[in-house]
Structure formats: structure tokens, C-alpha cells
PQR file with spaces between the fields and no chain letter, atoms N, CA, C, O and H, PARSE charges and radii, in Angstrom:
ATOM       1  N    MET     1     118.072    8.900   98.306 -0.4000 1.5000
ATOM       2  CA   MET     1     119.063    8.665   97.339 -0.0000 2.0000
ATOM       3  C    MET     1     119.059    7.170   96.949  0.5500 1.7000
ATOM       4  O    MET     1     118.736    6.304   97.762 -0.5500 1.4000
ATOM       5  N    ALA     2     119.415    6.904   95.721 -0.4000 1.5000
ATOM       6  CA   ALA     2     119.362    5.483   95.275 -0.0000 2.0000
ATOM       7  C    ALA     2     120.722    5.099   94.846  0.5500 1.7000
ATOM       8  O    ALA     2     121.518    5.960   94.470 -0.5500 1.4000
ATOM       9  H    ALA     2     119.677    7.608   95.060  0.4000 1.0000
ATOM      10  N    THR     3     121.030    3.819   94.886 -0.4000 1.5000
ATOM      11  CA   THR     3     122.296    3.339   94.355 -0.0000 2.0000
ATOM      12  C    THR     3     122.049    2.338   93.212  0.5500 1.7000
ATOM      13  O    THR     3     121.063    1.601   93.213 -0.5500 1.4000
ATOM      14  H    THR     3     120.383    3.120   95.191  0.4000 1.0000
ATOM      15  N    PRO     4     122.959    2.332   92.253 -0.5600 1.5000
ATOM      16  CA   PRO     4     122.752    1.373   91.119  0.2800 2.0000
ATOM      17  C    PRO     4     122.852   -0.075   91.579  0.5500 1.7000
ATOM      18  O    PRO     4     123.616   -0.363   92.501 -0.5500 1.4000
ATOM      19  N    ASN     5     122.143   -0.956   90.998 -0.4000 1.5000
ATOM      20  CA   ASN     5     122.156   -2.359   91.296 -0.0000 2.0000
ATOM      21  C    ASN     5     123.395   -2.930   90.463  0.5500 1.7000
ATOM      22  O    ASN     5     123.334   -2.969   89.234 -0.5500 1.4000
ATOM      23  H    ASN     5     121.523   -0.722   90.249  0.4000 1.0000
ATOM      24  N    ARG     6     124.385   -3.318   91.078 -0.4000 1.5000
ATOM      25  CA   ARG     6     125.580   -3.796   90.342 -0.0000 2.0000
ATOM      26  C    ARG     6     125.522   -5.324   90.033  0.5500 1.7000
ATOM      27  O    ARG     6     126.414   -5.876   89.390 -0.5500 1.4000
ATOM      28  H    ARG     6     124.435   -3.286   92.076  0.4000 1.0000
ATOM      29  N    ASN     7     124.523   -5.926   90.479 -0.4000 1.5000
ATOM      30  CA   ASN     7     124.294   -7.373   90.230 -0.0000 2.0000
ATOM      31  C    ASN     7     123.415   -7.663   89.081  0.5500 1.7000
ATOM      32  O    ASN     7     122.855   -8.758   89.027 -0.5500 1.4000
ATOM      33  H    ASN     7     123.798   -5.477   91.002  0.4000 1.0000
ATOM      34  N    ALA     8     123.241   -6.767   88.144 -0.4000 1.5000
ATOM      35  CA   ALA     8     122.330   -6.981   87.014 -0.0000 2.0000
ATOM      36  C    ALA     8     123.004   -7.959   86.080  0.5500 1.7000
ATOM      37  O    ALA     8     124.228   -7.943   85.948 -0.5500 1.4000
ATOM      38  H    ALA     8     123.696   -5.877   88.188  0.4000 1.0000
ATOM      39  N    PRO     9     122.209   -8.834   85.410 -0.5600 1.5000
ATOM      40  CA   PRO     9     122.792   -9.755   84.524  0.2800 2.0000
ATOM      41  C    PRO     9     123.416   -9.041   83.270  0.5500 1.7000
ATOM      42  O    PRO     9     123.005   -7.937   82.915 -0.5500 1.4000
ATOM      43  N    GLU    10     124.362   -9.667   82.651 -0.4000 1.5000
ATOM      44  CA   GLU    10     125.076   -8.979   81.507 -0.0000 2.0000
ATOM      45  C    GLU    10     124.057   -8.753   80.359  0.5500 1.7000
ATOM      46  O    GLU    10     123.158   -9.546   80.080 -0.5500 1.4000
ATOM      47  H    GLU    10     124.697  -10.564   82.940  0.4000 1.0000
ATOM      48  N    GLY    11     124.294   -7.616   79.745 -0.4000 1.5000
ATOM      49  CA   GLY    11     123.419   -7.335   78.625 -0.0000 2.0000
ATOM      50  C    GLY    11     122.189   -6.564   78.982  0.5500 1.7000
ATOM      51  O    GLY    11     121.527   -5.981   78.123 -0.5500 1.4000
ATOM      52  H    GLY    11     125.025   -6.972   79.972  0.4000 1.0000
ATOM      53  N    LYS    12     121.879   -6.565   80.277 -0.4000 1.5000
ATOM      54  CA   LYS    12     120.704   -5.825   80.739 -0.0000 2.0000
ATOM      55  C    LYS    12     121.143   -4.600   81.534  0.5500 1.7000
ATOM      56  O    LYS    12     122.174   -4.635   82.207 -0.5500 1.4000
ATOM      57  H    LYS    12     122.417   -7.039   80.975  0.4000 1.0000
ATOM      58  N    SER    13     120.372   -3.519   81.462 -0.4000 1.5000
ATOM      59  CA   SER    13     120.792   -2.340   82.176 -0.0000 2.0000
ATOM      60  C    SER    13     120.571   -2.526   83.667  0.5500 1.7000
ATOM      61  O    SER    13     119.666   -3.239   84.101 -0.5500 1.4000
ATOM      62  H    SER    13     119.535   -3.490   80.916  0.4000 1.0000
ATOM      63  N    ALA    14     121.394   -1.886   84.412 -0.4000 1.5000
ATOM      64  CA   ALA    14     121.306   -1.986   85.874 -0.0000 2.0000
ATOM      65  C    ALA    14     120.126   -1.185   86.347  0.5500 1.7000
ATOM      66  O    ALA    14     119.943   -0.051   85.903 -0.5500 1.4000
ATOM      67  H    ALA    14     122.129   -1.307   84.060  0.4000 1.0000
ATOM      68  N    SER    15     119.282   -1.750   87.270 -0.4000 1.5000
ATOM      69  CA   SER    15     118.181   -1.010   87.785 -0.0000 2.0000
ATOM      70  C    SER    15     118.712   -0.250   89.077  0.5500 1.7000
ATOM      71  O    SER    15     119.801   -0.491   89.600 -0.5500 1.4000
ATOM      72  H    SER    15     119.430   -2.670   87.631  0.4000 1.0000
ATOM      73  N    VAL    16     117.887    0.612   89.482 -0.4000 1.5000
ATOM      74  CA   VAL    16     118.222    1.406   90.661 -0.0000 2.0000
ATOM      75  C    VAL    16     117.359    0.907   91.852  0.5500 1.7000
ATOM      76  O    VAL    16     116.137    0.821   91.729 -0.5500 1.4000
ATOM      77  H    VAL    16     117.003    0.808   89.058  0.4000 1.0000
ATOM      78  N    THR    17     117.984    0.586   92.983 -0.4000 1.5000
ATOM      79  CA   THR    17     117.301    0.167   94.175 -0.0000 2.0000
ATOM      80  C    THR    17     117.418    1.226   95.187  0.5500 1.7000
ATOM      81  O    THR    17     118.495    1.794   95.370 -0.5500 1.4000
ATOM      82  H    THR    17     118.977    0.656   93.083  0.4000 1.0000
ATOM      83  N    PRO    18     116.283    1.537   95.900 -0.5600 1.5000
ATOM      84  CA   PRO    18     116.336    2.545   96.974  0.2800 2.0000
ATOM      85  C    PRO    18     117.100    2.137   98.195  0.5500 1.7000
ATOM      86  O    PRO    18     117.135    0.965   98.569 -0.5500 1.4000
ATOM      87  N    LEU    19     117.701    3.099   98.803 -0.4000 1.5000
ATOM      88  CA   LEU    19     118.428    2.836  100.077 -0.0000 2.0000
ATOM      89  C    LEU    19     117.413    2.548  101.187  0.5500 1.7000
ATOM      90  O    LEU    19     116.298    3.069  101.144 -0.5500 1.4000
ATOM      91  H    LEU    19     117.673    4.052   98.499  0.4000 1.0000
ATOM      92  N    PRO    20     117.769    1.747  102.155 -0.5600 1.5000
ATOM      93  CA   PRO    20     116.845    1.461  103.231  0.2800 2.0000
ATOM      94  C    PRO    20     116.568    2.682  104.080  0.5500 1.7000
ATOM      95  O    PRO    20     117.457    3.510  104.281 -0.5500 1.4000
ATOM      96  N    THR    21     115.403    2.806  104.560 -0.4000 1.5000
ATOM      97  CA   THR    21     115.078    4.006  105.377 -0.0000 2.0000
ATOM      98  C    THR    21     115.372    3.698  106.814  0.5500 1.7000
ATOM      99  O    THR    21     115.497    2.525  107.167 -0.5500 1.4000
ATOM     100  H    THR    21     114.680    2.134  104.397  0.4000 1.0000
ATOM     101  N    ALA    22     115.491    4.717  107.685 -0.4000 1.5000
ATOM     102  CA   ALA    22     115.735    4.517  109.093 -0.0000 2.0000
ATOM     103  C    ALA    22     114.505    3.893  109.755  0.5500 1.7000
ATOM     104  O    ALA    22     113.371    4.246  109.430 -0.5500 1.4000
ATOM     105  H    ALA    22     115.389    5.670  107.399  0.4000 1.0000
ATOM     106  N    ALA    23     114.735    2.965  110.682 -0.4000 1.5000
ATOM     107  CA   ALA    23     113.590    2.299  111.325 -0.0000 2.0000
ATOM     108  C    ALA    23     112.958    3.182  112.450  0.5500 1.7000
ATOM     109  O    ALA    23     111.774    3.083  112.772 -0.5500 1.4000
ATOM     110  H    ALA    23     115.656    2.678  110.946  0.4000 1.0000
ATOM     111  N    VAL    24     113.808    4.021  113.000 -0.4000 1.5000
ATOM     112  CA   VAL    24     113.386    4.894  114.118 -0.0000 2.0000
ATOM     113  C    VAL    24     112.914    6.226  113.598  0.5500 1.7000
ATOM     114  O    VAL    24     113.685    6.937  112.952 -0.5500 1.4000
ATOM     115  H    VAL    24     114.770    4.101  112.738  0.4000 1.0000
ATOM     116  N    PRO    25     111.635    6.603  113.865 -0.5600 1.5000
ATOM     117  CA   PRO    25     111.196    7.877  113.336  0.2800 2.0000
ATOM     118  C    PRO    25     111.940    9.010  114.092  0.5500 1.7000
ATOM     119  O    PRO    25     112.194    8.919  115.293 -0.5500 1.4000
ATOM     120  N    ARG    26     112.260   10.027  113.373 -0.4000 1.5000
ATOM     121  CA   ARG    26     113.007   11.164  113.896 -0.0000 2.0000
ATOM     122  C    ARG    26     111.997   12.171  114.580  0.5500 1.7000
ATOM     123  O    ARG    26     110.947   12.503  114.030 -0.5500 1.4000
ATOM     124  H    ARG    26     112.054   10.102  112.397  0.4000 1.0000
ATOM     125  N    ARG    27     112.375   12.611  115.765 -0.4000 1.5000
ATOM     126  CA   ARG    27     111.576   13.604  116.463 -0.0000 2.0000
ATOM     127  C    ARG    27     111.804   14.960  115.761  0.5500 1.7000
ATOM     128  O    ARG    27     112.877   15.255  115.234 -0.5500 1.4000
ATOM     129  H    ARG    27     113.228   12.341  116.212  0.4000 1.0000
ATOM     130  N    PRO    28     110.736   15.753  115.789 -0.5600 1.5000
ATOM     131  CA   PRO    28     110.960   17.094  115.117  0.2800 2.0000
ATOM     132  C    PRO    28     111.865   18.011  115.981  0.5500 1.7000
ATOM     133  O    PRO    28     111.869   17.966  117.211 -0.5500 1.4000
ATOM     134  N    ASP    29     112.603   18.816  115.265 -0.4000 1.5000
ATOM     135  CA   ASP    29     113.468   19.729  115.941 -0.0000 2.0000
ATOM     136  C    ASP    29     112.673   20.751  116.680  0.5500 1.7000
ATOM     137  O    ASP    29     111.555   21.082  116.286 -0.5500 1.4000
ATOM     138  H    ASP    29     112.599   18.852  114.266  0.4000 1.0000
ATOM     139  N    ARG    30     113.242   21.269  117.770 -0.4000 1.5000
ATOM     140  CA   ARG    30     112.522   22.335  118.544 -0.0000 2.0000
ATOM     141  C    ARG    30     113.624   23.249  119.049  0.5500 1.7000
ATOM     142  O    ARG    30     114.815   22.950  118.957 -0.5500 1.4000
ATOM     143  H    ARG    30     114.150   21.000  118.090  0.4000 1.0000
ATOM     144  N    LYS    31     113.181   24.362  119.580 -0.4000 1.5000
ATOM     145  CA   LYS    31     114.116   25.380  120.071 -0.0000 2.0000
ATOM     146  C    LYS    31     114.799   24.894  121.382  0.5500 1.7000
ATOM     147  O    LYS    31     114.213   24.179  122.196 -0.5500 1.4000
ATOM     148  H    LYS    31     112.213   24.605  119.655  0.4000 1.0000
ATOM     149  N    LEU    32     116.046   25.320  121.526 -0.4000 1.5000
ATOM     150  CA   LEU    32     116.820   24.956  122.738 -0.0000 2.0000
ATOM     151  C    LEU    32     116.235   25.699  123.896  0.5500 1.7000
ATOM     152  O    LEU    32     115.995   26.902  123.788 -0.5500 1.4000
ATOM     153  H    LEU    32     116.522   25.900  120.865  0.4000 1.0000
ATOM     154  N    GLN    33     115.988   25.027  125.024 -0.4000 1.5000
ATOM     155  CA   GLN    33     115.338   25.612  126.246 -0.0000 2.0000
ATOM     156  C    GLN    33     116.425   25.664  127.330  0.5500 1.7000
ATOM     157  O    GLN    33     117.300   24.800  127.389 -0.5500 1.4000
ATOM     158  H    GLN    33     116.183   24.050  125.112  0.4000 1.0000
ATOM     159  N    LEU    34     116.351   26.711  128.200 -0.4000 1.5000
ATOM     160  CA   LEU    34     117.238   26.878  129.344 -0.0000 2.0000
ATOM     161  C    LEU    34     117.162   25.692  130.234  0.5500 1.7000
ATOM     162  O    LEU    34     118.198   25.217  130.699 -0.5500 1.4000
ATOM     163  H    LEU    34     115.640   27.413  128.152  0.4000 1.0000
ATOM     164  N    ASP    35     115.936   25.161  130.513 -0.4000 1.5000
ATOM     165  CA   ASP    35     115.788   23.989  131.381 -0.0000 2.0000
ATOM     166  C    ASP    35     116.542   22.814  130.872  0.5500 1.7000
ATOM     167  O    ASP    35     117.136   22.081  131.663 -0.5500 1.4000
ATOM     168  H    ASP    35     115.094   25.547  130.136  0.4000 1.0000
ATOM     169  N    ASP    36     116.549   22.585  129.511 -0.4000 1.5000
ATOM     170  CA   ASP    36     117.250   21.476  128.949 -0.0000 2.0000
ATOM     171  C    ASP    36     118.784   21.629  129.113  0.5500 1.7000
ATOM     172  O    ASP    36     119.491   20.674  129.435 -0.5500 1.4000
ATOM     173  H    ASP    36     116.066   23.181  128.869  0.4000 1.0000
ATOM     174  N    VAL    37     119.247   22.823  128.888 -0.4000 1.5000
ATOM     175  CA   VAL    37     120.678   23.109  129.015 -0.0000 2.0000
ATOM     176  C    VAL    37     121.159   22.887  130.461  0.5500 1.7000
ATOM     177  O    VAL    37     122.215   22.302  130.703 -0.5500 1.4000
ATOM     178  H    VAL    37     118.673   23.599  128.626  0.4000 1.0000
ATOM     179  N    LEU    38     120.353   23.371  131.401 -0.4000 1.5000
ATOM     180  CA   LEU    38     120.753   23.256  132.796 -0.0000 2.0000
ATOM     181  C    LEU    38     120.707   21.812  133.276  0.5500 1.7000
ATOM     182  O    LEU    38     121.578   21.386  134.035 -0.5500 1.4000
ATOM     183  H    LEU    38     119.495   23.846  131.204  0.4000 1.0000
ATOM     184  N    LYS    39     119.706   21.054  132.846 -0.4000 1.5000
ATOM     185  CA   LYS    39     119.662   19.597  133.222 -0.0000 2.0000
ATOM     186  C    LYS    39     120.828   18.866  132.656  0.5500 1.7000
ATOM     187  O    LYS    39     121.347   17.977  133.331 -0.5500 1.4000
ATOM     188  H    LYS    39     118.998   21.400  132.230  0.4000 1.0000
ATOM     189  N    LEU    40     121.284   19.163  131.473 -0.4000 1.5000
ATOM     190  CA   LEU    40     122.421   18.478  130.902 -0.0000 2.0000
ATOM     191  C    LEU    40     123.706   18.863  131.611  0.5500 1.7000
ATOM     192  O    LEU    40     124.555   18.011  131.876 -0.5500 1.4000
ATOM     193  H    LEU    40     120.862   19.885  130.924  0.4000 1.0000
ATOM     194  N    MET    41     123.853   20.153  131.922 -0.4000 1.5000
ATOM     195  CA   MET    41     124.980   20.595  132.594 -0.0000 2.0000
ATOM     196  C    MET    41     125.063   19.999  134.011  0.5500 1.7000
ATOM     197  O    MET    41     126.149   19.678  134.495 -0.5500 1.4000
ATOM     198  H    MET    41     123.164   20.845  131.708  0.4000 1.0000
ATOM     199  N    LEU    42     123.926   19.859  134.649 -0.4000 1.5000
ATOM     200  CA   LEU    42     123.871   19.218  136.008 -0.0000 2.0000
ATOM     201  C    LEU    42     124.286   17.792  135.852  0.5500 1.7000
ATOM     202  O    LEU    42     125.125   17.294  136.603 -0.5500 1.4000
ATOM     203  H    LEU    42     123.044   20.120  134.256  0.4000 1.0000
ATOM     204  N    ALA    43     123.705   17.123  134.880 -0.4000 1.5000
ATOM     205  CA   ALA    43     123.995   15.655  134.704 -0.0000 2.0000
ATOM     206  C    ALA    43     125.489   15.428  134.413  0.5500 1.7000
ATOM     207  O    ALA    43     126.040   14.405  134.820 -0.5500 1.4000
ATOM     208  H    ALA    43     123.023   17.527  134.271  0.4000 1.0000
ATOM     209  N    ASP    44     126.135   16.340  133.735 -0.4000 1.5000
ATOM     210  CA   ASP    44     127.555   16.177  133.369 -0.0000 2.0000
ATOM     211  C    ASP    44     128.406   16.702  134.495  0.5500 1.7000
ATOM     212  O    ASP    44     129.629   16.580  134.420 -0.5500 1.4000
ATOM     213  H    ASP    44     125.688   17.171  133.404  0.4000 1.0000
ATOM     214  N    GLY    45     127.858   17.259  135.499 -0.4000 1.5000
ATOM     215  CA   GLY    45     128.666   17.756  136.677 -0.0000 2.0000
ATOM     216  C    GLY    45     129.301   19.066  136.428  0.5500 1.7000
ATOM     217  O    GLY    45     130.253   19.436  137.115 -0.5500 1.4000
ATOM     218  H    GLY    45     126.865   17.358  135.560  0.4000 1.0000
ATOM     219  N    LEU    46     128.798   19.803  135.444 -0.4000 1.5000
ATOM     220  CA   LEU    46     129.338   21.129  135.169 -0.0000 2.0000
ATOM     221  C    LEU    46     128.882   22.194  136.097  0.5500 1.7000
ATOM     222  O    LEU    46     129.577   23.191  136.291 -0.5500 1.4000
ATOM     223  H    LEU    46     128.024   19.503  134.885  0.4000 1.0000
ATOM     224  N    VAL    47     127.715   22.010  136.687 -0.4000 1.5000
ATOM     225  CA   VAL    47     127.131   22.914  137.646 -0.0000 2.0000
ATOM     226  C    VAL    47     126.596   22.107  138.802  0.5500 1.7000
ATOM     227  O    VAL    47     126.255   20.939  138.617 -0.5500 1.4000
ATOM     228  H    VAL    47     127.150   21.200  136.530  0.4000 1.0000
ATOM     229  N    GLY    48     126.510   22.663  139.950 -0.4000 1.5000
ATOM     230  CA   GLY    48     125.874   22.044  141.113 -0.0000 2.0000
ATOM     231  C    GLY    48     124.395   22.373  141.100  0.5500 1.7000
ATOM     232  O    GLY    48     123.947   23.243  140.353 -0.5500 1.4000
ATOM     233  H    GLY    48     126.787   23.612  140.099  0.4000 1.0000
ATOM     234  N    ALA    49     123.644   21.674  141.927 -0.4000 1.5000
ATOM     235  CA   ALA    49     122.158   21.820  141.942 -0.0000 2.0000
ATOM     236  C    ALA    49     121.810   23.210  142.368  0.5500 1.7000
ATOM     237  O    ALA    49     120.877   23.782  141.804 -0.5500 1.4000
ATOM     238  H    ALA    49     124.008   20.967  142.533  0.4000 1.0000
ATOM     239  N    ASP    50     122.498   23.808  143.334 -0.4000 1.5000
ATOM     240  CA   ASP    50     122.193   25.179  143.739 -0.0000 2.0000
ATOM     241  C    ASP    50     122.501   26.203  142.718  0.5500 1.7000
ATOM     242  O    ASP    50     121.762   27.175  142.560 -0.5500 1.4000
ATOM     243  H    ASP    50     123.256   23.343  143.792  0.4000 1.0000
ATOM     244  N    GLN    51     123.629   26.002  141.986 -0.4000 1.5000
ATOM     245  CA   GLN    51     124.017   26.906  140.914 -0.0000 2.0000
ATOM     246  C    GLN    51     123.030   26.815  139.707  0.5500 1.7000
ATOM     247  O    GLN    51     122.722   27.828  139.081 -0.5500 1.4000
ATOM     248  H    GLN    51     124.230   25.212  142.115  0.4000 1.0000
ATOM     249  N    ALA    52     122.559   25.631  139.407 -0.4000 1.5000
ATOM     250  CA   ALA    52     121.549   25.426  138.339 -0.0000 2.0000
ATOM     251  C    ALA    52     120.255   26.083  138.685  0.5500 1.7000
ATOM     252  O    ALA    52     119.607   26.675  137.821 -0.5500 1.4000
ATOM     253  H    ALA    52     122.809   24.808  139.917  0.4000 1.0000
ATOM     254  N    GLU    53     119.852   25.994  139.952 -0.4000 1.5000
ATOM     255  CA   GLU    53     118.625   26.652  140.401 -0.0000 2.0000
ATOM     256  C    GLU    53     118.750   28.154  140.325  0.5500 1.7000
ATOM     257  O    GLU    53     117.800   28.834  139.937 -0.5500 1.4000
ATOM     258  H    GLU    53     120.378   25.513  140.654  0.4000 1.0000
ATOM     259  N    ASP    54     119.886   28.680  140.681 -0.4000 1.5000
ATOM     260  CA   ASP    54     120.159   30.138  140.650 -0.0000 2.0000
ATOM     261  C    ASP    54     120.079   30.645  139.189  0.5500 1.7000
ATOM     262  O    ASP    54     119.489   31.688  138.903 -0.5500 1.4000
ATOM     263  H    ASP    54     120.658   28.128  140.997  0.4000 1.0000
ATOM     264  N    LEU    55     120.695   29.866  138.285 -0.4000 1.5000
ATOM     265  CA   LEU    55     120.673   30.232  136.855 -0.0000 2.0000
ATOM     266  C    LEU    55     119.280   30.160  136.316  0.5500 1.7000
ATOM     267  O    LEU    55     118.893   31.003  135.507 -0.5500 1.4000
ATOM     268  H    LEU    55     121.174   29.019  138.517  0.4000 1.0000
ATOM     269  N    HIS    56     118.492   29.166  136.740 -0.4000 1.5000
ATOM     270  CA   HIS    56     117.130   28.980  136.298 -0.0000 2.0000
ATOM     271  C    HIS    56     116.306   30.177  136.723  0.5500 1.7000
ATOM     272  O    HIS    56     115.544   30.729  135.929 -0.5500 1.4000
ATOM     273  H    HIS    56     118.806   28.480  137.397  0.4000 1.0000
ATOM     274  N    ARG    57     116.452   30.566  137.935 -0.4000 1.5000
ATOM     275  CA   ARG    57     115.672   31.762  138.490 -0.0000 2.0000
ATOM     276  C    ARG    57     116.095   32.980  137.734  0.5500 1.7000
ATOM     277  O    ARG    57     115.227   33.738  137.299 -0.5500 1.4000
ATOM     278  H    ARG    57     117.070   30.117  138.580  0.4000 1.0000
ATOM     279  N    SER    58     117.370   33.225  137.544 -0.4000 1.5000
ATOM     280  CA   SER    58     117.768   34.453  136.924 -0.0000 2.0000
ATOM     281  C    SER    58     117.456   34.467  135.426  0.5500 1.7000
ATOM     282  O    SER    58     117.343   35.548  134.848 -0.5500 1.4000
ATOM     283  H    SER    58     118.075   32.610  137.897  0.4000 1.0000
ATOM     284  N    GLY    59     117.319   33.360  134.806 -0.4000 1.5000
ATOM     285  CA   GLY    59     116.998   33.218  133.420 -0.0000 2.0000
ATOM     286  C    GLY    59     115.529   33.506  133.048  0.5500 1.7000
ATOM     287  O    GLY    59     115.182   33.882  131.928 -0.5500 1.4000
ATOM     288  H    GLY    59     117.411   32.482  135.275  0.4000 1.0000
ATOM     289  N    ARG    60     114.713   33.301  134.067 -0.4000 1.5000
ATOM     290  CA   ARG    60     113.240   33.497  133.789 -0.0000 2.0000
ATOM     291  C    ARG    60     112.961   34.956  133.474  0.5500 1.7000
ATOM     292  O    ARG    60     112.169   35.262  132.583 -0.5500 1.4000
ATOM     293  H    ARG    60     114.995   32.996  134.977  0.4000 1.0000
ATOM     294  N    HIS    61     113.611   35.862  134.204 -0.4000 1.5000
ATOM     295  CA   HIS    61     113.229   37.298  134.099 -0.0000 2.0000
ATOM     296  C    HIS    61     114.318   38.148  133.480  0.5500 1.7000
ATOM     297  O    HIS    61     114.220   39.374  133.431 -0.5500 1.4000
ATOM     298  H    HIS    61     114.254   35.614  134.928  0.4000 1.0000
ATOM     299  N    GLY    62     115.404   37.450  132.989 -0.4000 1.5000
ATOM     300  CA   GLY    62     116.499   38.193  132.458 -0.0000 2.0000
ATOM     301  C    GLY    62     116.252   38.594  131.011  0.5500 1.7000
ATOM     302  O    GLY    62     115.224   38.242  130.432 -0.5500 1.4000
ATOM     303  H    GLY    62     115.485   36.454  133.029  0.4000 1.0000
ATOM     304  N    ARG    63     117.196   39.334  130.425 -0.4000 1.5000
ATOM     305  CA   ARG    63     117.041   39.775  129.079 -0.0000 2.0000
ATOM     306  C    ARG    63     117.899   38.936  128.134  0.5500 1.7000
ATOM     307  O    ARG    63     118.145   39.365  127.007 -0.5500 1.4000
ATOM     308  H    ARG    63     118.031   39.620  130.896  0.4000 1.0000
ATOM     309  N    VAL    64     118.346   37.798  128.535 -0.4000 1.5000
ATOM     310  CA   VAL    64     119.176   36.917  127.735 -0.0000 2.0000
ATOM     311  C    VAL    64     118.328   36.288  126.678  0.5500 1.7000
ATOM     312  O    VAL    64     117.255   35.773  126.992 -0.5500 1.4000
ATOM     313  H    VAL    64     118.146   37.449  129.450  0.4000 1.0000
ATOM     314  N    ASN    65     118.775   36.301  125.372 -0.4000 1.5000
ATOM     315  CA   ASN    65     117.947   35.753  124.343 -0.0000 2.0000
ATOM     316  C    ASN    65     118.221   34.298  124.065  0.5500 1.7000
ATOM     317  O    ASN    65     117.325   33.602  123.588 -0.5500 1.4000
ATOM     318  H    ASN    65     119.647   36.719  125.117  0.4000 1.0000
ATOM     319  N    HIS    66     119.379   33.813  124.328 -0.4000 1.5000
ATOM     320  CA   HIS    66     119.700   32.390  124.036 -0.0000 2.0000
ATOM     321  C    HIS    66     120.138   31.666  125.306  0.5500 1.7000
ATOM     322  O    HIS    66     120.897   32.207  126.111 -0.5500 1.4000
ATOM     323  H    HIS    66     120.107   34.379  124.716  0.4000 1.0000
ATOM     324  N    PRO    67     119.623   30.363  125.487 -0.5600 1.5000
ATOM     325  CA   PRO    67     119.897   29.635  126.694  0.2800 2.0000
ATOM     326  C    PRO    67     121.388   29.307  126.976  0.5500 1.7000
ATOM     327  O    PRO    67     121.736   28.974  128.108 -0.5500 1.4000
ATOM     328  N    LEU    68     122.245   29.398  125.975 -0.4000 1.5000
ATOM     329  CA   LEU    68     123.654   29.160  126.235 -0.0000 2.0000
ATOM     330  C    LEU    68     124.371   30.432  126.671  0.5500 1.7000
ATOM     331  O    LEU    68     125.492   30.364  127.175 -0.5500 1.4000
ATOM     332  H    LEU    68     121.962   29.668  125.055  0.4000 1.0000
ATOM     333  N    VAL    69     123.749   31.575  126.488 -0.4000 1.5000
ATOM     334  CA   VAL    69     124.403   32.839  126.869 -0.0000 2.0000
ATOM     335  C    VAL    69     124.284   32.993  128.390  0.5500 1.7000
ATOM     336  O    VAL    69     125.205   33.533  129.003 -0.5500 1.4000
ATOM     337  H    VAL    69     122.838   31.630  126.079  0.4000 1.0000
ATOM     338  N    LEU    70     123.306   32.591  128.962 -0.4000 1.5000
ATOM     339  CA   LEU    70     123.132   32.799  130.446 -0.0000 2.0000
ATOM     340  C    LEU    70     124.195   32.182  131.268  0.5500 1.7000
ATOM     341  O    LEU    70     124.814   32.890  132.064 -0.5500 1.4000
ATOM     342  H    LEU    70     122.558   32.153  128.464  0.4000 1.0000
ATOM     343  N    PRO    71     124.468   30.886  131.140 -0.5600 1.5000
ATOM     344  CA   PRO    71     125.582   30.275  131.910  0.2800 2.0000
ATOM     345  C    PRO    71     126.930   30.914  131.564  0.5500 1.7000
ATOM     346  O    PRO    71     127.783   31.091  132.434 -0.5500 1.4000
ATOM     347  N    ALA    72     127.113   31.261  130.273 -0.4000 1.5000
ATOM     348  CA   ALA    72     128.391   31.878  129.889 -0.0000 2.0000
ATOM     349  C    ALA    72     128.574   33.274  130.545  0.5500 1.7000
ATOM     350  O    ALA    72     129.669   33.654  130.958 -0.5500 1.4000
ATOM     351  H    ALA    72     126.420   31.117  129.567  0.4000 1.0000
ATOM     352  N    SER    73     127.459   34.004  130.616 -0.4000 1.5000
ATOM     353  CA   SER    73     127.553   35.367  131.138 -0.0000 2.0000
ATOM     354  C    SER    73     127.718   35.359  132.667  0.5500 1.7000
ATOM     355  O    SER    73     128.186   36.336  133.251 -0.5500 1.4000
ATOM     356  H    SER    73     126.569   33.695  130.280  0.4000 1.0000
ATOM     357  N    HIS    74     127.343   34.290  133.282 -0.4000 1.5000
ATOM     358  CA   HIS    74     127.534   34.114  134.771 -0.0000 2.0000
ATOM     359  C    HIS    74     128.812   33.504  135.154  0.5500 1.7000
ATOM     360  O    HIS    74     129.040   33.219  136.329 -0.5500 1.4000
ATOM     361  H    HIS    74     126.963   33.496  132.808  0.4000 1.0000
ATOM     362  N    SER    75     129.664   33.291  134.202 -0.4000 1.5000
ATOM     363  CA   SER    75     130.970   32.642  134.430 -0.0000 2.0000
ATOM     364  C    SER    75     130.878   31.403  135.290  0.5500 1.7000
ATOM     365  O    SER    75     131.494   31.308  136.352 -0.5500 1.4000
ATOM     366  H    SER    75     129.479   33.523  133.248  0.4000 1.0000
ATOM     367  N    VAL    76     130.112   30.478  134.818 -0.4000 1.5000
ATOM     368  CA   VAL    76     129.866   29.211  135.572 -0.0000 2.0000
ATOM     369  C    VAL    76     131.177   28.483  135.714  0.5500 1.7000
ATOM     370  O    VAL    76     131.897   28.227  134.749 -0.5500 1.4000
ATOM     371  H    VAL    76     129.612   30.555  133.955  0.4000 1.0000
ATOM     372  N    SER    77     131.456   28.160  136.971 -0.4000 1.5000
ATOM     373  CA   SER    77     132.691   27.407  137.261 -0.0000 2.0000
ATOM     374  C    SER    77     132.323   25.890  137.396  0.5500 1.7000
ATOM     375  O    SER    77     131.239   25.535  137.858 -0.5500 1.4000
ATOM     376  H    SER    77     130.871   28.368  137.754  0.4000 1.0000
ATOM     377  N    HIS    78     133.222   25.072  136.996 -0.4000 1.5000
ATOM     378  CA   HIS    78     132.980   23.655  137.035 -0.0000 2.0000
ATOM     379  C    HIS    78     132.908   23.193  138.460  0.5500 1.7000
ATOM     380  O    HIS    78     133.659   23.679  139.306 -0.5500 1.4000
ATOM     381  H    HIS    78     134.103   25.361  136.621  0.4000 1.0000
ATOM     382  N    SER    79     131.996   22.236  138.758 -0.4000 1.5000
ATOM     383  CA   SER    79     131.954   21.743  140.198 -0.0000 2.0000
ATOM     384  C    SER    79     132.678   20.438  140.231  0.5500 1.7000
ATOM     385  O    SER    79     132.560   19.763  141.253 -0.5500 1.4000
ATOM     386  H    SER    79     131.387   21.841  138.071  0.4000 1.0000
ATOM     387  N    ARG    80     133.391   20.006  139.277 -0.4000 1.5000
ATOM     388  CA   ARG    80     134.167   18.704  139.321 -0.0000 2.0000
ATOM     389  C    ARG    80     135.316   18.872  140.133  0.5500 1.7000
ATOM     390  O    ARG    80     136.092   17.933  140.307 -0.5500 1.4000
ATOM     391  H    ARG    80     133.487   20.555  138.446  0.4000 1.0000
């Protein structure tokens, strides 16, 4: 998207200057993984290490389609 240049001299039309681009390249999106969800829950203290390991083991062979459904279906209790 571009913004009009408001500093154009009088009598001349305003030119359009491009907006600066982000300096940091964006990583491509990818599917959410159970490992990632469990690591974040463990780091936030929402599950204990043993509970995360149990969920990881049960998620490998389960029929759960989405990584957020597994902790929810097991009624994960906070370890805080």
C-alpha cells in the first residue's frame, strides 16, 4: 500500500511513496503440531512434564484430528 506524499510543492501533483517493508523476513505458516502445543503448555505451567508425556503418547495413536482437541478431551488440569 502506498501513501500520498503530502510535502509536494504547490502547483505540482503529489507523488505516491511506497510504505517501508518489514526488515525481518516472515517464516512461512505451517500446521499446528501436538509437540508444539505441549511444549508451550509445559513452558506456561499449564501441564506437568509427566502429564505432557502422557498426552504426547496418547496423541500419537489416537483418532484426534486437531492438536488442541487432545488436551481438551483429557480435561487437562492446571499444575499451577
